[in-house]
C-alpha angles and dihedrals in degrees: 000000000000108000120240107251135174119250116253116241109253141160107263103242109174116092106198120213112258121244095193115196099167124080116261140165092259097038098130096036108108120251109257093248089059096069118094110259136172089233140023117270120257122235091268101028087088090061093044091053089047088057090052091051091052089053093052089051094048090048092061088226088133131050103192142024090249092051088049093052092046091050093054092047090050091050092051089054090062102030135039120244090255094051088048093052091043089056091064112110109222131195119220093273092053093045086054090051093050090051089052090052089053089049093052090050099051121086090205107101092199092050091047091051093051089047096052091045088054089048094051090052088062096038120013088192097053098137100202090051094049091049097049093044089054090048090053103042107030116110097213142016090249088059092050091050093050094047094045090055089052091050092050095046091053089049092052091050090050094051091047132217093274092056092055092046092050098044104032108134096025101057097129091052089067109073093209093062094053097088089050091050089047088053089053091051091051089052096050090049095051092042090056094045089054092050094251092133099155092056092045092053092051093053092044093050087050091053092054090053092050094047111025095179086061096212089173093059093239090153090070093053091045094049090055089052092048092051093042092052094041094248095146093163086060093051090048092053091055093049088052093045095048111032103190142133102233120143091246092054095040093052091039090056090052092054093047091051092049092048093055090050096252096135093160093057089039090058093046090051091047093057090049091047092051088054093053095045120357092181096073095072095063091051095049099047090046097249088126129038123240117240114250094230118070110239120237102198133033141172126229114259092011131110089257090064088049093056089047088050092056093046090055102040105008094097090050090054088050089057087069113053092178090057092051089046087055092048091050091050088053090050092053091051092049089052095055 
């Protein structure tokens, strides 16, 4: 059986594609990864290109969304994506953010520290740089948590109360808020790893209010926390708010039904979940070991999704030995 383990503090690195359902000022502008490019976009190229798009809009060089899309397509015919991004004229704050992107992308800790220090010379309030420097230099998780709270509080003060009122619900759609949202995500992960589940839940709930489309996938993380702490009402709210058939939600629903004693419905959901992704069962019952490194990308119905599912709600299942025993009995029957 896979041993229960705390998640290691890490910088959230996957930028999930937005599936915007709410109206916004840029609703019909293509997502950056929809433009033709000679190479795939890196994790932060999408944000770089978004900033370039924002500059085009502010410059009044384009009069319509269609004209904007055509202009970018035409530019990419004559320049590579790197050349186009390099042509952006940044102010000091934007240059600092670009250095922070580079720091987040490198695997060299010394290089990352140099880059964040250079970024902070240009912009002492650069959130990504402050967070990464904290992760690198802090001597304990508790120090990381307290410093992150200070960074977040200062960012909120800089944004201002009115900014939150005007943009609540659509935060991820604003490129300037993404470093702040990443800081919150880093905080909830470390709080959970340190066993401060109640605090982690409060911050995660706040994130879903700020970004109702949940591009960061916080609902999966929060579901794990709700189930782990026995907050079944919270779990059911998530199921209602996000009607989907992902592995995390499917197997989360099974555990929720089992915990309320509705075994008949739990069995029905289990069969349906096995049809959607049969790989999850082996990871939950410990038949397969969980990879040491947390995955960044996954595909629905594939083994990568099963691993992600365990990472989000596996610890919650392990809180309930009887539930795991029930799963193992199902697996034995299926093997006959």
